N, C-alpha and C positions, 0 to 999 in steps of 0.2 A: 729535808724530810723522807722518813718512807713509811708508806704504810702498812704497819705490822697489825691488821687486823688477823683474827683467827680466821679461818678457812674449814667448810667442811670436813676434808678428809685431815686435818689437823688433830682430829679428838680420835683416841685409838679406839674409843668406843663404835664410832661410825666405819672405822675401816674394820673392825671386828662384825659387824651390822655386813659388809659387804664379802668378808672370806666366809661365813655362815650362810649366806644366800649361796655362793655358788657349792655348796661345798652340800645342799640343796639338791640345787639343779644339776648336780652329777648325781645324787645317788635316786635322783627323780629319772635319768635318762638308764641308768643301771636297771632300776625296776620295771622302766617301760619293753624291755628286754623277755619277761615274764608273763606277757601279756601276749593271749596267741591270737597274732599274724600270718598272713601268710608269705612269705619272702621267699626268694628264688636266690641262694647262694650258687655261687658258681665250684664253693672247695668244701669238703666235711669242717675243713674249722673253724669257719665262716659261722656257725653253728652257736658258738661257743658266748657265752653272757656276758659282755663286755667286751668281746672284740674288737670293735671298733674303736673303742675309745683306748684299749691296751697299743692297739694299733699306730693309731696317733700321737701316743705319748712315745712310745721306742723311735717311730720316723723323726719326733721332734728333734729329739734327744742327739739322735745321730746326725741330724742337718746341721745342729749346734756344733756338735765335734767336729766333722768336718769343715765346717766354716775354720773352726778353731785352727786344724792344720792348713787348710788353704790361705790364712791369714798368713800364715809362717814366708808360706811359698811366693806369694804375689806381691805382700810387704814391698815397699818403698823406703829410703830412706827421708826423714822428715822435709827435710830441705831438697829432696830431689828434683824438682820444679824449679827451684832457685838460680841455679848455676847458668 
């Protein structure tokens, strides 16, 4: 007999709450860039609004794509250690 209770994240409305909350946090973080604060960037392009968010997204996508290529290079057969 299995326990088939509904969990909190089984409800689509609860998942939507999490997604919209994350959207809100992202918007707030972008809006913080417009506040007057003194930063000391090393390069001129670091002054752009949302630069670090875009840089993080591009870096993450690049890591995933690099891992997909490396997987083909270093992957072994499923029974490699059975021999």
